[in-house]
N, C-alpha and C positions, 0 to 999 in steps of 0.2 A: 503492501498500497503505500504510496507518496506519500510523504512529508510535507508541512508547511514551508519545512525550510528551503525543499528540492523545488518545491512547484513555484518558490519566491525566486527562486536562483533561473529556474527558465523564466519567467516573466519578466526577470531584468536584463537580460540578456537578447531576449525576445523583441523588447521596448526599444534596447539600446542600438538595435541590428549589428550585435559583437559582444565577443567578451572585454577585448581590452578596455570599449567604451562603458561598458557596463563597469569596468571595476575602477573607471575613474571616476563615474558620477555614484557609487554607490560606497565608495569607500570599501568595498570587499576584495581580496585579492583573487586575482584571475585566474587563479589554481584550484581556489575554492569553488570558485563560481563552475569552473568547467567539472572540477569531482560532484557537486552536485547533481550537473545535470547528469552527468556520466552512470551516476546511479539512478538516478530517474530514468532513462532510457534503459536500462541493464533488468533494472523493476518490472519493466512496464513490456520491454521487447520490442520498443517502434524507437525508430529513429525521427526524430523531434527537429533537429538541423542539418540543413547540409552546407559542410563547410569548402571552403573556399578560398583563394587567397586574400582577400581582400573584405571577410569577414564571414558572415551566418548568415543562411536564408533558409526561413520554415518549410518545414516538407509541410504537406497536404495534412499529417496528423498534429504536426506541428500549429499549423493553421487551427483546427479546432484546437487543441487544448487550450491558446494564446486567447481564443474571444473567450472561456470560461476564465481562464486567471484575469483576463480584463475585468470581466465581473468582479469576481471574488476579491480585488485586492481594490475596488473602487468601492465595493460594499462594507468591507473592513476600514476603510477611508472614510467614509460617508456616517459609518455606527460612532467612530470617534467624533467626528465634527457635532453629532447631535448630542452625544454626552460631555461635550464643553460649552461651556455658554455661549450665546449670542454675541454676548458682549466683545469676544475675542477681536483684537486690531490687525491680526496679520489673515496668514491663509495662504492657500496656492491655488492659484486657476491656471487653467490652458485655454484661450481663446482661441478657435480657425476663424479666422474671417476673410470676403472677398475684396478686403481694400482695410484702411487705417482709419478713414477719414471717421468713421461711427465711431470705432473700436476704442481707440484712443479718448475721448471726453468719458465714455462710460468707465473704463478703469481709472481716470484723473479723477471722476464723482466718489468710484468706488473708493480708494486710497482716501477719500476725507474720510471715511468711517471706516477703515483698515489701515491707519497710516504703516504697517508692518507687510502690506500685501506684497506678494511674490507670483508675477505672473509670466508666461507668454505670450506669445504672439505668431500664431501661423499663418502667412499671406498663400492661400489657394485662390484657385476660381470658384465659381457657386457649388455645382455640383460636389467638387473636393470638399469642400467643408460640411457638405452635411454628410460625407463620406466618412471625416474625419469623427462628426460626433457619433455615429453611427456603431464606429467602431471604435468606440470607447477611448478615443488618442485626444479629443478634446473635451471638456467641461459642457461649452456654449460655443455655439456659433452664431454670426453677423450673416448673411448669406440675403441674394436676390432672387433667389432659387426655393422654394415653397415647398418645403418636402410633400410629398403625398402620401406618403407612410404616415401611419396612424400611433406608432410608437413614439411619435416624436411632438413636444410642447411646443407649438408657435405663437410668439405674437407679434403682431405690427409693430412695427419700428419708425419707417421712415418713409416716404416717393420723392422722388426726386425726377427730373426735367433733363430729359437728355439734350445734347448739343454738339456743334461739329467745332473744333479748332482748328488752327492753322498760322505758319510763320508770321512775325510782325513785320515780315519784309512783303508779305502778300498783299495783293490788290485788295482783299475785302478787310482788311485788317483795322480800316476806319467804321467799318457798318454795325448795326448793334445786331442783328437778325438776320437771319436765314429763311427763306421757304424751302421744302425739303423738293419739290422741285427742279428749284437751281442746282440740286447736285447731280444732275441727270447725265453719266459719262464722266465722274470726275473722279480722277484717282482717290483710293484711300489706302490706311494703314489701319487694320486692326487686328485687335487679338485673336488667339486660338478659339475653336471650336469650343465651348464650354462656356465664355466666358459669357456673361448675363446680358450683361451690356450690348454684346455685337448682336446676341440673340434679341433683343430689343428693338437694335437700331436699324435692322434688315426688317423688323418686321413694317417699322411703318414705312420704310422707302417703299416695300412689298403693297402696302395698304395706297397709297399715292401711285401706284404704276411707274415708279422712276426705276430707270436701272445705273448703276454705279460705273462706275469706269474701271480698269485693273486694280486688283485688289492685292495687296503685300500682307501675309502674315508674319506679327512677331508674337513672342509667346509672352513676355511680359508687359507689365504696363510701363515700366521704366522704358524698354525700347521701344515702346510705340511713339514717346513723348520724345527720343532723342530721332527715331526715323522722319518723324514729322516736322519737327526743328530743324533737319539737313534738307527739308523739298521734298521730302519721294511721297507727298498725296497728305490727303485731309484726314483727321482722325476724330473719335467719336467717344463721346466723355459725357455721364450725366454730372448736372450741375455743380452737384456739392463734393466731387472728387476731380476737379479741376487744378484746385488750388492754386497757385502763384506760381506762375514760370513767364519772366518778363522777356524768353524770347518767341514769347506763344501768344494769341489772342483765341478768347474763346467766345462761340458766338451759337446765341440759343437755334434753336429750330421752331421758330415761332407755329408752328401745326402739327406740332405734335401730339397727337392719340393716345399712345399707350407709354405710361412713365413708367418708369423702374420705381419698383416697391422693394421694400428691404426688413427682413425679419429676425428678429431673434431666434435662434432655437437650441431646446436641448431634449434628452432624450423626460420622457412623460415621468418615468421611474425616480428620476433623478429632480426632479426641478424643486422640491423638500428642500433640500439640503442649502444651510444657511447662507454659505457664498453665494451658490448658483442664485437662489430667491434674492439676495442682498446686489447683483449685477442687472437684475432683472428691473428691479426697480429701481435703481440709477439711471438707466437707461431714459426715464422719462425727464430728470433733473438736466444730464446731460444733453440731449438733443431740444428741449423746450419747445417750443412752438410748434417745429418740425416735425414733431412724433406725437401718433395716437394715443402713447401709453398715460394713463392715468392713472397706475398705482401708487398709492403713497411712498412717502423714501422712508427706510430707515433711520433710527434716531441716531443721533451720534453717540459712539460707546465714553 
């Protein structure tokens, strides 16, 4: 029968993606972790990892076990959090988000109530955010893709208008907005498929019967900015996510019919965890009038 120590060693290695990284993150020796995993494999008769020159990969049996240990150790952590006072001033939170513009203000609000908060922020496209939460690799998600799975607790966060952006040297840089029909045949630089901004931008384009010119795909948001700034085409972006860049000019699309909705998501089974509850409540304060959330804020500790 597997021991909790063996399962924990397996879980550390699976999460870190290798023995040496797991040893650095946990301050447990690599030989200790390796020995515990070998004992677990010997007792079960299963190969849990495939060893390679650059780390380890989970086998199919390892993947199945990791889903169980993820729930197991999260549940143990949740039990510990519930047994502690809600007036704690710290804690650890993992956020997966399709951008930082919404997440950071919420974390700043949360830190006022939990000054010693430790967090990690993983930035992915909208689909990957949901996957991270579903696989217990993130506690909460901020995403423009509303989950269809009823395992999720979903709260609307805010809505954003879609626009395009161009280099400041472009002839349109003195304009205040643009109509979708004016984009006919123009070159664009867009994120890869899976980007919710791209999906809704293209939906608006189709609804107006407009065909874009050549499309250059770039995998990251920063890469799109640099490529547009270099003059390779127009970019598409939500108004709140444009930010400030002296090289670029933002033009709202004045006849957009479909906006980008952002959501807060977590697994429904985990939404009563004090840290996650506080995060959801702080979203209302962080985004003010742009957020439909109306939950009361937690009291300061």
